[in-house]
KEKOL-41471 format. One line per field, with one value per residue (C-alpha): residue number from 1; residue in three letters; chain; x negated, y negated, z negated. Coordinates in Angstrom, 2 decimals, always signed. Layout:
resi	NUM:... .
resn	ALA:... .
chain	A:... .
u	X:... .
v	Y:... .
w	Z:... .
END
This chain:
resi	1:2:3:4:5:6:7:8:9:10:11:12:13:14:15:16:17:18:19:20:21:22:23:24:25:26:27:28:29:30:31:32:33:34:35:36:37:38:39:40:41:42:43:44:45:46:47:48:49:50:51:52:53:54:55:56:57:58:59:60:61:62:63:64:65:66:67:68:69:70:71:72:73:74:75:76:77:78:79:80:81:82:83:84:85:86:87:88:89:90:91:92:93:94:95:96:97:98:99:100:101:102:103:104:105:106:107:108:109:110:111:112:113:114:115:116:117:118:119:120:121:122:123:124:125:126:127:128:129:130:131:132:133:134:135:136:137:138:139:140:141:142:143:144:145:146:147:148:149:150:151:152:153:154:155:156:157:158:159:160:161:162:163:164:165:166:167:168:169:170:171:172:173:174:175:176:177:178:179:180:181:182:183:184:185:186:187:188:189:190:191:192:193:194:195:196:197:198:199:200:201:202:203:204:205:206:207:208:209:210:211:212:213:214:215:216:217:218:219:220:221:222:223:224:225:226:227:228:229:230:231:232:233:234:235:236:237:238:239:240:241:242:243:244:245:246:247:248:249:250:251:252:253:254:255:256:257:258:259:260:261:262:263:264:265:266:267:268:269:270:271:272:273:274:275:276:277:278:279:280:281:282:283:284:285:286:287:288:289:290:291:292:293:294:295:296:297:298:299:300:301:302:303:304:305:306:307:308:309:310:311:312:313:314:315:316:317:318:319:320:321:322:323:324:325:326:327:328:329:330:331:332:333:334:335:336:337:338:339:340:341:342:343:344:345:346:347:348:349:350:351:352:353:354:355:356:357:358:359:360:361:362:363:364:365:366:367:368:369:370:371:372:373:374:375:376:377:378:379:380:381:382:383:384:385:386:387:388:389:390:391:392:393:394:395:396:397:398:399:400:401:402:403:404:405:406:407:408:409:410:411:412:413:414:415:416:417:418:419:420:421:422:423:424:425:426:427:428:429:430:431:432:433:434:435:436:437:438:439:440:441:442:443:444:445:446:447:448:449:450:451:452:453:454:455:456:457:458:459:460:461:462:463:464:465:466:467:468:469:470:471:472:473:474:475:476:477:478:479:480:481:482:483:484:485:486:487:488:489:490:491:492:493:494:495:496:497:498:499:500:501:502:503:504:505:506:507:508:509:510:511:512:513:514:515:516:517:518:519:520:521:522:523:524:525:526:527:528:529:530:531:532:533:534:535:536:537:538:539:540:541:542:543:544:545:546:547:548:549:550:551:552:553:554:555:556:557:558:559:560:561:562:563:564:565:566:567:568:569:570:571:572:573 .
resn	MET:THR:ASP:PHE:TYR:LYS:ASN:ARG:GLY:TRP:MET:GLU:ASN:TRP:ASP:GLU:HIS:ILE:HIS:ASP:ILE:PRO:PRO:GLU:GLU:TYR:THR:THR:THR:TYR:VAL:GLU:MET:VAL:LYS:LYS:ALA:PHE:ARG:GLU:TYR:PRO:ASP:LYS:ALA:ALA:LEU:ALA:TYR:LEU:GLY:VAL:GLU:VAL:THR:PHE:LYS:GLU:LEU:ASP:ASN:TYR:ALA:ASN:GLN:PHE:ALA:GLN:MET:LEU:LEU:GLU:ASN:GLY:PHE:GLN:LYS:GLY:ASP:VAL:VAL:GLY:ILE:ASN:LEU:PRO:ASN:THR:PRO:GLU:TYR:PRO:ILE:ALA:LEU:LEU:GLY:ALA:LEU:ARG:ALA:GLY:CYS:ILE:ILE:SER:GLY:VAL:SER:PRO:LEU:LEU:SER:ALA:ILE:GLN:ILE:GLN:TYR:GLN:ILE:ASN:ASP:LEU:GLY:SER:GLY:GLY:LYS:LYS:VAL:ALA:LEU:VAL:THR:LEU:ASP:ALA:ILE:PHE:ALA:GLY:HIS:ILE:THR:LYS:ILE:ALA:SER:LYS:MET:PRO:GLN:LEU:LYS:LEU:VAL:VAL:THR:THR:SER:VAL:ALA:GLY:PHE:LEU:PRO:LYS:ILE:LYS:GLN:VAL:LEU:GLY:LYS:ALA:LEU:GLY:LYS:VAL:PRO:LYS:GLY:LYS:VAL:THR:PRO:LEU:GLU:GLY:LYS:THR:VAL:ILE:ASP:PHE:HIS:LYS:ASP:ILE:LEU:GLY:ARG:TYR:PRO:ILE:ASP:PRO:VAL:ASP:VAL:GLY:VAL:THR:PRO:ASP:ASP:ILE:GLY:TRP:ILE:GLN:TYR:THR:GLY:GLY:THR:THR:GLY:PRO:PRO:LYS:GLY:ALA:MET:LEU:SER:HIS:LYS:ASN:CYS:ALA:SER:ASN:LEU:LEU:ALA:ILE:ALA:GLN:TRP:LEU:GLN:TRP:ASP:PHE:GLY:LYS:GLY:VAL:LEU:LEU:SER:GLY:PHE:PRO:MET:TYR:HIS:ILE:ALA:GLY:LEU:THR:VAL:VAL:GLU:GLY:ALA:ILE:TYR:PHE:GLY:MET:THR:GLN:VAL:LEU:ILE:PRO:ASN:PRO:ARG:ASP:THR:ASP:HIS:ILE:ILE:LYS:GLU:MET:LYS:LYS:TYR:ARG:PRO:THR:ASN:LEU:VAL:ASN:VAL:PRO:SER:LEU:TYR:GLN:MET:LEU:ILE:LYS:ASN:PRO:LYS:PHE:LYS:GLU:LEU:ASP:HIS:SER:GLU:LEU:GLY:ILE:CYS:ILE:SER:ALA:ALA:SER:PRO:PHE:PRO:LYS:GLU:SER:GLN:ILE:GLN:LEU:GLU:ASN:ILE:ILE:GLY:GLU:GLY:LYS:LEU:LEU:GLU:LEU:TYR:GLY:MET:THR:GLU:LEU:SER:PRO:VAL:ALA:THR:MET:ASN:PRO:SER:ILE:GLY:GLU:LYS:GLN:LEU:GLY:THR:VAL:GLY:LEU:PRO:ILE:ALA:ASN:VAL:ASP:LEU:LYS:ILE:VAL:ASP:PRO:ASP:SER:GLY:GLN:GLU:VAL:PRO:LEU:GLY:GLU:PRO:GLY:GLU:ILE:MET:VAL:LYS:GLY:PRO:LEU:VAL:MET:GLN:GLY:TYR:TYR:ASN:LYS:PRO:GLU:GLU:THR:LYS:LYS:ALA:ILE:ASP:SER:ASP:GLY:TYR:MET:HIS:THR:GLY:ASP:VAL:GLY:LEU:MET:GLN:GLU:ASP:GLY:PHE:VAL:LYS:ILE:VAL:ASP:ARG:THR:LYS:ASP:MET:ILE:ILE:VAL:GLY:GLY:PHE:LYS:VAL:PHE:SER:SER:LYS:VAL:GLU:ASP:THR:LEU:ILE:LYS:HIS:PRO:ALA:ILE:GLY:MET:VAL:ALA:LEU:ILE:GLY:THR:PRO:ASN:PRO:ASP:ARG:PRO:GLY:SER:GLU:ILE:VAL:LYS:ALA:TYR:VAL:GLN:ILE:ASP:PRO:GLU:PHE:ALA:TYR:ASP:GLY:ASN:GLU:ALA:ALA:LEU:LYS:GLU:ASP:VAL:ILE:LYS:PHE:ALA:LYS:ASP:ASN:CYS:ALA:PRO:TYR:GLU:VAL:PRO:LYS:GLU:VAL:LEU:LEU:VAL:GLU:GLU:LEU:PRO:LEU:THR:ALA:VAL:GLY:LYS:VAL:ASP:LYS:LYS:SER:LEU:ARG:PRO:LYS:LYS:GLU .
chain	A:A:A:A:A:A:A:A:A:A:A:A:A:A:A:A:A:A:A:A:A:A:A:A:A:A:A:A:A:A:A:A:A:A:A:A:A:A:A:A:A:A:A:A:A:A:A:A:A:A:A:A:A:A:A:A:A:A:A:A:A:A:A:A:A:A:A:A:A:A:A:A:A:A:A:A:A:A:A:A:A:A:A:A:A:A:A:A:A:A:A:A:A:A:A:A:A:A:A:A:A:A:A:A:A:A:A:A:A:A:A:A:A:A:A:A:A:A:A:A:A:A:A:A:A:A:A:A:A:A:A:A:A:A:A:A:A:A:A:A:A:A:A:A:A:A:A:A:A:A:A:A:A:A:A:A:A:A:A:A:A:A:A:A:A:A:A:A:A:A:A:A:A:A:A:A:A:A:A:A:A:A:A:A:A:A:A:A:A:A:A:A:A:A:A:A:A:A:A:A:A:A:A:A:A:A:A:A:A:A:A:A:A:A:A:A:A:A:A:A:A:A:A:A:A:A:A:A:A:A:A:A:A:A:A:A:A:A:A:A:A:A:A:A:A:A:A:A:A:A:A:A:A:A:A:A:A:A:A:A:A:A:A:A:A:A:A:A:A:A:A:A:A:A:A:A:A:A:A:A:A:A:A:A:A:A:A:A:A:A:A:A:A:A:A:A:A:A:A:A:A:A:A:A:A:A:A:A:A:A:A:A:A:A:A:A:A:A:A:A:A:A:A:A:A:A:A:A:A:A:A:A:A:A:A:A:A:A:A:A:A:A:A:A:A:A:A:A:A:A:A:A:A:A:A:A:A:A:A:A:A:A:A:A:A:A:A:A:A:A:A:A:A:A:A:A:A:A:A:A:A:A:A:A:A:A:A:A:A:A:A:A:A:A:A:A:A:A:A:A:A:A:A:A:A:A:A:A:A:A:A:A:A:A:A:A:A:A:A:A:A:A:A:A:A:A:A:A:A:A:A:A:A:A:A:A:A:A:A:A:A:A:A:A:A:A:A:A:A:A:A:A:A:A:A:A:A:A:A:A:A:A:A:A:A:A:A:A:A:A:A:A:A:A:A:A:A:A:A:A:A:A:A:A:A:A:A:A:A:A:A:A:A:A:A:A:A:A:A:A:A:A:A:A:A:A:A:A:A:A:A:A:A:A:A:A:A:A:A:A:A:A:A:A:A:A:A:A:A:A:A:A:A:A:A:A:A:A:A:A:A:A:A:A:A:A:A:A:A:A:A:A:A:A:A:A:A:A:A:A:A:A:A:A:A:A:A:A:A:A:A:A:A .
u	-125.65:-129.39:-131.25:-133.00:-129.76:-128.02:-130.88:-131.52:-135.15:-136.00:-135.91:-139.42:-140.68:-138.74:-140.76:-141.12:-138.62:-135.73:-132.89:-129.17:-127.11:-124.41:-120.81:-120.23:-122.88:-121.33:-117.74:-117.66:-116.87:-119.06:-117.49:-118.89:-122.25:-123.23:-122.33:-125.90:-127.38:-125.04:-125.66:-129.45:-130.51:-128.09:-130.66:-132.33:-131.48:-129.11:-128.80:-131.09:-129.43:-130.98:-132.74:-129.85:-130.00:-127.10:-127.94:-126.44:-124.43:-123.02:-122.25:-120.49:-118.36:-117.53:-116.43:-114.16:-112.60:-111.96:-110.35:-108.15:-107.04:-106.01:-103.93:-102.19:-101.30:-99.57:-102.29:-102.30:-104.48:-104.61:-104.03:-106.74:-109.21:-110.83:-114.09:-114.70:-118.02:-121.71:-124.27:-123.30:-122.91:-119.12:-119.38:-120.73:-118.51:-115.37:-116.66:-117.15:-114.02:-111.78:-113.16:-112.66:-109.04:-108.63:-108.39:-109.91:-112.69:-112.86:-115.65:-114.32:-117.05:-117.13:-117.94:-114.59:-112.12:-108.70:-107.12:-109.65:-109.09:-105.33:-105.69:-107.79:-105.59:-102.40:-103.96:-105.04:-101.57:-99.67:-97.89:-96.92:-100.34:-100.75:-103.81:-105.99:-108.61:-111.70:-112.90:-114.85:-112.92:-114.25:-112.80:-109.58:-109.15:-110.39:-108.64:-106.46:-104.05:-103.31:-102.52:-101.21:-97.56:-98.45:-99.93:-96.95:-98.89:-101.49:-100.30:-103.37:-106.17:-109.22:-111.43:-115.01:-117.93:-121.51:-122.51:-120.08:-122.82:-125.22:-125.63:-123.32:-126.19:-127.17:-123.55:-123.28:-126.60:-125.69:-122.41:-124.07:-126.66:-124.04:-125.62:-122.61:-119.58:-116.44:-112.78:-109.67:-107.75:-103.98:-100.98:-99.72:-96.03:-95.26:-98.87:-100.92:-104.03:-106.63:-110.20:-112.85:-114.69:-112.00:-109.15:-110.96:-114.37:-113.06:-109.92:-109.70:-110.99:-114.13:-112.54:-112.96:-109.97:-109.24:-106.72:-107.90:-110.02:-110.82:-113.56:-111.02:-109.58:-110.40:-112.72:-113.60:-112.07:-114.97:-114.26:-116.44:-117.06:-114.36:-116.54:-114.03:-110.80:-109.59:-111.83:-111.20:-111.20:-113.34:-111.89:-114.59:-113.82:-115.70:-116.99:-118.30:-120.17:-121.46:-122.78:-124.68:-125.99:-127.29:-128.96:-130.61:-131.72:-133.24:-135.00:-136.52:-137.46:-137.20:-137.59:-134.46:-134.61:-137.68:-138.33:-136.97:-135.05:-134.56:-132.31:-130.97:-128.12:-124.73:-122.69:-119.61:-121.59:-121.99:-125.78:-125.61:-122.82:-125.01:-127.96:-126.07:-124.37:-127.71:-129.50:-126.88:-127.01:-130.81:-130.75:-132.86:-132.88:-131.54:-132.54:-129.48:-130.09:-127.07:-128.62:-130.90:-131.93:-133.72:-137.02:-138.72:-136.26:-136.78:-140.55:-140.11:-138.04:-140.59:-143.35:-141.33:-139.90:-142.52:-140.01:-141.07:-138.70:-137.20:-134.19:-133.56:-132.42:-135.31:-134.67:-135.18:-138.48:-139.44:-138.51:-140.61:-143.56:-143.43:-143.47:-147.11:-146.13:-145.07:-148.57:-150.06:-148.04:-149.63:-147.89:-149.83:-146.77:-144.48:-143.55:-141.13:-139.63:-136.48:-135.30:-131.77:-128.77:-130.50:-133.59:-136.93:-139.52:-142.58:-144.90:-143.14:-143.29:-147.06:-147.26:-145.24:-147.38:-150.51:-149.16:-147.51:-149.69:-149.78:-147.20:-144.75:-142.12:-139.34:-136.81:-133.49:-130.28:-126.69:-123.30:-120.23:-118.40:-121.25:-121.17:-123.68:-127.11:-127.70:-131.46:-134.51:-138.26:-139.97:-140.66:-143.73:-144.78:-145.96:-143.62:-143.34:-143.06:-140.57:-138.34:-135.49:-136.84:-135.20:-131.60:-131.29:-129.78:-126.33:-126.41:-125.81:-126.86:-126.93:-127.50:-124.96:-124.29:-121.64:-119.79:-119.75:-120.12:-122.77:-125.96:-129.01:-132.50:-134.90:-136.58:-133.69:-131.32:-127.66:-124.99:-125.79:-123.17:-123.12:-121.31:-121.29:-119.79:-120.92:-118.39:-115.52:-111.96:-110.77:-109.81:-107.12:-103.74:-105.39:-104.87:-105.52:-108.80:-109.74:-109.12:-111.39:-114.13:-114.17:-113.94:-112.20:-115.46:-115.86:-118.61:-118.56:-119.08:-121.50:-121.59:-125.36:-127.75:-130.77:-133.11:-134.52:-138.17:-139.42:-140.41:-136.86:-137.60:-134.91:-135.39:-132.57:-132.48:-129.40:-125.78:-123.64:-122.05:-125.51:-126.68:-127.11:-126.44:-128.68:-128.15:-127.11:-130.06:-129.50:-131.44:-131.74:-132.02:-133.75:-136.46:-137.22:-137.07:-139.61:-141.95:-141.34:-141.93:-145.62:-145.91:-147.81:-145.21:-142.20:-141.09:-137.70:-135.92:-132.47:-131.41:-127.89:-126.34:-124.07:-122.07:-124.01:-121.78:-123.62:-123.31:-119.97:-120.44:-124.04:-125.48:-128.25:-130.68:-130.99:-133.56:-133.01:-136.37:-137.13:-140.70:-143.12:-143.90:-147.58:-147.81:-149.63:-146.73:-147.49:-143.86:-144.05:-140.83:-141.17:-144.69:-143.73:-140.67:-142.73:-145.37:-142.74:-141.33:-144.84:-145.48:-142.23:-143.20:-146.54:-145.05:-141.51:-139.76:-138.65:-134.95:-135.73:-137.34:-135.18:-133.93:-133.51:-135.35:-133.69:-135.61:-133.67:-134.66:-133.02:-131.24:-127.76:-127.50:-124.52:-123.74:-125.90:-128.83:-128.55:-129.01:-125.48:-125.45:-121.69:-122.06:-124.68:-122.43:-119.99:-116.78:-114.60:-116.34 .
v	-155.89:-156.22:-157.05:-153.68:-151.69:-154.11:-154.12:-150.39:-151.08:-147.37:-147.44:-148.92:-145.53:-143.40:-141.34:-143.33:-141.21:-141.80:-144.17:-144.41:-142.23:-144.14:-143.03:-141.90:-139.19:-137.66:-138.07:-134.42:-130.98:-128.20:-125.95:-128.22:-128.72:-125.04:-124.31:-125.12:-122.35:-119.70:-120.91:-121.17:-118.38:-115.47:-112.72:-114.12:-112.59:-114.93:-112.78:-110.20:-108.04:-105.02:-103.89:-104.70:-107.67:-109.55:-111.63:-115.04:-113.49:-110.83:-113.43:-115.56:-112.62:-111.41:-114.92:-115.14:-111.79:-113.07:-116.24:-114.19:-112.06:-115.11:-116.53:-113.21:-113.03:-116.39:-118.59:-122.15:-125.23:-126.30:-122.87:-121.51:-118.62:-117.79:-115.87:-113.71:-112.13:-112.09:-112.93:-110.32:-110.78:-110.84:-114.23:-116.30:-114.37:-115.25:-118.80:-119.47:-117.60:-119.44:-122.87:-122.06:-121.15:-124.56:-123.07:-124.41:-122.46:-121.98:-120.06:-117.74:-116.41:-112.59:-113.12:-114.77:-112.98:-111.97:-114.96:-117.35:-115.91:-116.23:-119.89:-120.77:-118.91:-120.45:-123.92:-123.49:-122.26:-125.11:-127.33:-124.38:-123.42:-119.76:-118.18:-115.28:-113.68:-111.82:-109.66:-106.56:-103.32:-103.08:-106.51:-105.56:-102.49:-104.16:-107.54:-108.21:-105.29:-106.60:-110.18:-109.85:-110.27:-113.53:-115.11:-115.77:-117.75:-115.01:-113.46:-111.61:-109.65:-108.51:-105.94:-104.85:-103.60:-104.66:-101.78:-102.70:-103.59:-100.82:-97.66:-94.83:-92.78:-95.64:-96.06:-92.38:-92.34:-95.55:-94.14:-90.86:-92.71:-95.02:-98.15:-99.26:-100.14:-98.76:-99.44:-97.86:-100.11:-99.69:-101.50:-104.65:-105.45:-108.46:-108.85:-107.63:-105.65:-104.86:-103.61:-106.09:-103.61:-101.17:-103.62:-106.78:-106.05:-102.79:-104.23:-107.94:-109.59:-111.71:-114.54:-117.98:-119.84:-123.56:-125.05:-128.64:-129.04:-132.73:-134.52:-135.76:-132.30:-130.80:-127.85:-126.95:-127.01:-126.13:-125.78:-127.43:-126.00:-126.49:-127.92:-130.68:-128.88:-126.59:-126.33:-129.02:-128.44:-131.00:-131.62:-131.99:-132.94:-131.85:-135.43:-135.18:-132.02:-133.37:-136.60:-134.76:-131.97:-134.43:-136.52:-133.39:-132.28:-135.69:-135.72:-132.24:-132.35:-128.56:-127.23:-125.78:-122.07:-121.51:-120.35:-117.96:-119.16:-117.24:-118.38:-116.90:-119.42:-117.68:-118.85:-119.47:-122.29:-125.56:-125.16:-121.66:-122.80:-125.65:-123.28:-120.81:-123.57:-125.32:-122.14:-121.44:-125.06:-124.93:-121.52:-120.07:-116.52:-116.33:-113.49:-112.74:-112.04:-110.31:-110.22:-113.22:-111.78:-108.90:-110.66:-107.44:-107.23:-110.91:-110.37:-107.26:-109.28:-112.11:-109.66:-108.28:-111.48:-114.04:-116.89:-120.37:-121.97:-121.12:-122.75:-121.79:-122.93:-123.77:-120.79:-118.39:-120.04:-119.63:-115.93:-115.51:-117.25:-114.63:-111.74:-110.76:-109.50:-113.04:-114.34:-111.59:-112.59:-114.44:-117.83:-119.36:-119.41:-120.77:-124.39:-126.44:-124.86:-126.70:-126.81:-127.91:-127.65:-128.26:-129.97:-128.30:-128.90:-130.60:-128.10:-125.25:-127.18:-127.42:-123.67:-122.90:-125.11:-123.48:-120.25:-121.35:-124.35:-127.99:-130.32:-127.58:-128.06:-130.50:-131.27:-132.84:-133.98:-133.42:-132.17:-130.54:-133.85:-135.28:-132.64:-132.09:-133.85:-137.48:-137.73:-135.80:-135.98:-136.90:-133.98:-135.63:-138.43:-138.02:-136.08:-136.97:-133.93:-134.55:-136.74:-135.84:-138.20:-141.07:-141.63:-140.12:-141.72:-143.32:-143.19:-146.17:-145.49:-147.47:-146.76:-148.19:-148.28:-145.55:-147.68:-151.11:-150.07:-152.76:-152.00:-151.32:-152.59:-150.38:-147.86:-147.69:-144.71:-144.86:-143.00:-142.31:-143.76:-142.76:-144.15:-143.19:-140.77:-137.87:-138.67:-136.16:-136.99:-136.36:-133.56:-131.27:-131.91:-134.15:-137.81:-139.10:-137.18:-138.57:-142.15:-141.56:-140.08:-142.55:-146.26:-148.92:-149.69:-146.05:-145.14:-141.62:-141.26:-138.34:-137.82:-137.48:-139.74:-140.87:-143.77:-145.37:-146.29:-149.46:-147.45:-146.08:-142.56:-141.18:-139.15:-137.09:-137.58:-135.56:-134.78:-137.26:-134.30:-132.93:-136.21:-135.85:-138.73:-138.71:-141.54:-143.88:-142.91:-141.21:-137.97:-136.88:-133.12:-132.51:-135.06:-133.28:-129.87:-131.11:-131.87:-128.70:-126.42:-127.39:-125.42:-122.20:-119.97:-121.36:-119.74:-121.48:-123.85:-125.38:-128.18:-128.74:-131.05:-129.89:-132.11:-133.32:-132.58:-135.18:-137.97:-138.14:-139.23:-138.06:-134.76:-132.32:-131.23:-127.47:-125.83:-122.36:-120.88:-117.95:-116.84:-116.73:-113.02:-113.90:-115.50:-113.42:-113.40:-111.72:-111.42:-114.12:-116.03:-118.53:-119.53:-119.90:-122.01:-124.24:-124.63:-125.60:-128.24:-129.56:-129.74:-131.69:-134.10:-134.71:-135.32:-136.65:-139.52:-138.66:-138.54:-136.15:-133.48:-130.34:-129.71:-126.05:-123.68:-120.42:-117.66:-115.68:-112.78:-114.44:-117.73:-117.26:-118.22:-119.18:-117.31:-119.80:-119.39:-122.58:-122.35:-122.00:-124.58:-124.30:-120.78:-122.00:-124.69:-124.01:-122.46:-125.38:-127.51 .
w	-116.06:-116.46:-113.28:-113.31:-113.36:-111.00:-108.49:-108.92:-109.79:-109.71:-105.90:-105.91:-107.12:-104.64:-102.18:-98.96:-97.01:-99.47:-98.60:-99.33:-97.00:-95.08:-95.77:-92.20:-92.68:-95.79:-94.63:-93.59:-95.02:-96.34:-93.70:-90.96:-92.64:-92.64:-89.00:-87.96:-90.12:-88.73:-85.18:-85.35:-87.75:-87.09:-87.55:-90.66:-94.04:-95.86:-98.98:-100.57:-103.21:-104.93:-101.76:-99.40:-97.02:-95.40:-92.33:-91.58:-88.74:-91.08:-93.74:-91.12:-89.94:-93.44:-94.45:-91.41:-92.34:-95.87:-94.48:-92.13:-95.09:-97.12:-94.29:-93.67:-97.35:-97.19:-98.67:-97.39:-97.63:-101.27:-102.79:-105.09:-105.06:-108.41:-108.11:-111.18:-110.22:-111.12:-108.40:-105.79:-102.01:-102.40:-104.14:-101.21:-98.79:-100.78:-101.29:-97.57:-96.51:-98.95:-97.98:-94.29:-95.07:-96.74:-100.21:-103.42:-105.11:-108.88:-110.57:-113.28:-115.56:-115.85:-119.53:-120.32:-122.54:-121.21:-122.97:-121.40:-117.91:-118.41:-119.41:-116.36:-113.84:-115.23:-115.28:-111.65:-110.67:-112.25:-109.78:-107.61:-106.22:-105.31:-106.91:-105.75:-107.97:-106.76:-109.64:-110.62:-111.00:-114.56:-115.42:-113.63:-115.84:-119.02:-118.79:-115.77:-116.29:-119.80:-118.78:-115.22:-116.23:-118.00:-114.85:-112.55:-109.93:-109.51:-106.24:-104.98:-106.66:-104.71:-106.44:-105.92:-108.03:-108.62:-106.33:-103.57:-101.08:-102.06:-99.99:-101.05:-102.45:-104.77:-105.84:-106.71:-108.57:-110.39:-111.64:-112.63:-114.68:-116.19:-114.73:-112.67:-114.79:-113.18:-113.82:-112.38:-110.00:-110.21:-108.69:-110.43:-110.35:-108.16:-107.00:-104.07:-105.07:-102.40:-102.16:-100.91:-98.72:-97.55:-97.07:-95.91:-94.37:-92.98:-91.42:-90.55:-87.33:-87.39:-85.42:-87.06:-88.47:-88.37:-90.79:-90.49:-93.63:-94.22:-96.21:-98.77:-99.46:-102.85:-102.29:-105.86:-109.32:-111.60:-115.31:-117.92:-121.38:-123.96:-126.73:-127.46:-126.58:-123.78:-120.70:-118.10:-114.34:-112.50:-109.02:-106.38:-102.78:-99.69:-99.46:-103.05:-102.14:-98.83:-100.33:-103.04:-100.85:-98.25:-100.97:-102.42:-98.95:-98.24:-101.61:-101.38:-97.68:-97.38:-93.84:-92.28:-91.51:-93.68:-97.19:-99.79:-102.82:-106.07:-108.89:-112.10:-112.27:-112.02:-109.05:-111.18:-112.85:-110.94:-110.77:-109.27:-106.94:-105.67:-105.24:-103.04:-101.04:-100.59:-99.56:-96.87:-95.67:-95.35:-93.64:-96.45:-97.75:-101.29:-103.59:-105.71:-109.41:-111.02:-114.52:-115.27:-118.63:-116.88:-116.30:-115.19:-112.28:-111.40:-111.34:-109.17:-106.66:-106.73:-105.92:-102.98:-101.48:-102.58:-103.06:-102.03:-104.54:-107.93:-109.59:-113.21:-116.63:-119.02:-121.30:-118.38:-117.51:-121.18:-121.02:-117.88:-119.53:-122.29:-119.81:-119.06:-115.58:-114.58:-115.28:-113.08:-109.99:-107.09:-107.18:-104.29:-101.97:-104.66:-104.05:-106.10:-109.21:-110.25:-113.85:-114.71:-117.05:-120.40:-121.88:-121.18:-123.95:-122.47:-124.16:-122.35:-119.07:-119.40:-120.16:-117.02:-114.78:-116.19:-114.69:-111.42:-110.58:-111.55:-110.04:-109.02:-111.74:-110.89:-113.60:-112.71:-114.37:-113.43:-114.56:-113.07:-112.79:-110.66:-107.89:-109.68:-109.33:-110.40:-111.02:-109.93:-110.20:-106.92:-104.60:-103.07:-105.43:-108.99:-111.26:-114.93:-117.18:-119.94:-117.77:-115.40:-112.76:-110.90:-109.77:-106.28:-103.17:-103.48:-107.30:-109.57:-113.15:-116.37:-120.06:-122.49:-126.20:-126.70:-129.26:-127.63:-123.98:-123.52:-121.60:-123.72:-122.87:-120.93:-123.21:-125.68:-125.92:-125.00:-123.04:-119.38:-117.01:-113.33:-110.31:-106.65:-104.10:-106.29:-109.07:-109.24:-108.24:-111.80:-114.17:-112.80:-114.47:-117.08:-116.11:-119.63:-119.88:-116.47:-117.63:-120.63:-118.44:-115.52:-116.32:-114.23:-112.39:-111.32:-113.80:-115.23:-119.00:-119.06:-122.82:-122.53:-124.41:-122.44:-121.89:-118.80:-118.72:-117.08:-114.00:-113.64:-114.84:-117.12:-120.29:-121.75:-125.49:-126.45:-125.90:-127.83:-129.62:-130.54:-132.08:-135.85:-138.24:-141.33:-143.78:-140.97:-138.76:-135.41:-135.03:-131.40:-131.68:-128.33:-129.21:-132.49:-130.80:-128.26:-131.18:-133.21:-130.21:-130.47:-133.72:-132.85:-134.50:-132.63:-129.39:-129.21:-131.59:-131.95:-134.30:-135.55:-138.11:-140.91:-143.31:-146.35:-149.37:-151.45:-148.86:-147.03:-143.42:-143.39:-142.18:-143.00:-140.28:-139.85:-137.59:-136.13:-135.14:-132.84:-133.50:-130.57:-129.92:-129.44:-132.89:-135.52:-137.98:-141.31:-142.39:-145.08:-144.34:-147.17:-146.13:-142.48:-143.26:-145.52:-142.82:-140.21:-142.55:-143.26:-139.50:-139.09:-141.86:-140.16:-136.72:-137.19:-138.91:-142.48:-141.55:-138.64:-140.83:-141.18:-144.70:-143.87:-141.52:-140.54:-138.75:-136.16:-133.93:-130.91:-130.42:-128.94:-125.28:-123.16:-119.96:-118.07:-120.44:-122.47:-126.23:-127.59:-130.39:-130.69:-132.09:-134.59:-136.05:-138.89:-137.52:-138.61:-135.97 .
END
């Protein structure tokens, strides 16, 4: 190991208050960690949702009722609760209640098909675990009724709607206007079906439960995308969560009991999960965003609640930049804006800071298997746009050649390897996959290509699967995208590689371009494509220049808001 990696040379550039957290401090549970917030800020709004606010005391009581319900229905420590909801108040209630009952949480995207839901529930239930599912009545009617008989370990289904917490008048108006999707809830043979509000919040006692949750207990099985096979469930312990949350808290230095946080990240994704858990831990008010693509609604909530912090995926920031109303907001109270989950073109970062204020954007790096944050730009010291910052407390990180496994010199790209108490316990029911992911020294193979500068700041170059090979040369798609985004016509861009029929083993670079709405486009596709290629030739290496430019109205996005390159690639991939 080079001296820099071995000695963790990046620590010289940490903010002065940063230090490694001793194991005895993170040997705790999330359930214990959040007790302070409920004790000290009972009357503060914990959640703000479409005009309705839920205080910390109410959230505490609701979570206890949910935990009581699970125990009465025979759920024990180690059983699983899947939460199949958008960002509604029911999500954090079920999250807290299930953890207090010693159950394992698993986020189940509301955008999954019936087959995908069935796969995840059956995978979670293997080994004899009982599974509960909290879902929308519309998903219940549309999917669950069709697959219920094929999910033997699914014992309990709890239904609600996106309007569950809204006043009755708003529910009625919403249904009348067709804005609230509704599905009929019916009995399911061999399973208990109950209503979240009528049967839990309207019935169970608010007394706390204690089932002896320990730091080593698994608290979460979060599924990662199935780009290289079926989705894998990353097992995260309470200690994993505690170590990462305490490191994030130390890094950001947010004041407990103060501030308002707004995020478009869905809670079923590890980023959104960390946001809501962090907001509760800090005693902050979180503004819940059920539909992150509705930027007008986000702006309306920002105007009302004046958030002190934002946490979003880069594409959502780019969408906000394009909305004139976002530029008109008063951003003087806005502090740190965190960007995560995918690369953020530097040009777009500069545009955002021109609106919200210089020095406010903080880009970080993480993944589900890392609980999830591994690096972050300084919260006090100088941030470097275009980098994901420095490894945070308790993180060992090195960059290696993905083929040989040998460390590469500083400044050269390779696979990012991470070690520390943040690394997952393994993939659920997949011991062979776990062995491939975590080496004998405890380092996690991230599958991300990055480089470490001499000052310890890390740049993400690509995903290993997104790297394009052209005539033996490695083309890092995010690097080229970062260059092409500077073209005045380009609003968003995504590069993929497709097989070169004339050169087996080599690929052709294709660029999918979404035109900037502010660009004066005259409709001449051929001229624009030619100009983009000329721009690439002037600013990129010859092998990086796209052979083909395709103009699209909108780039496809995943549920989290990342550009969905998988859908752009040929189907055989």
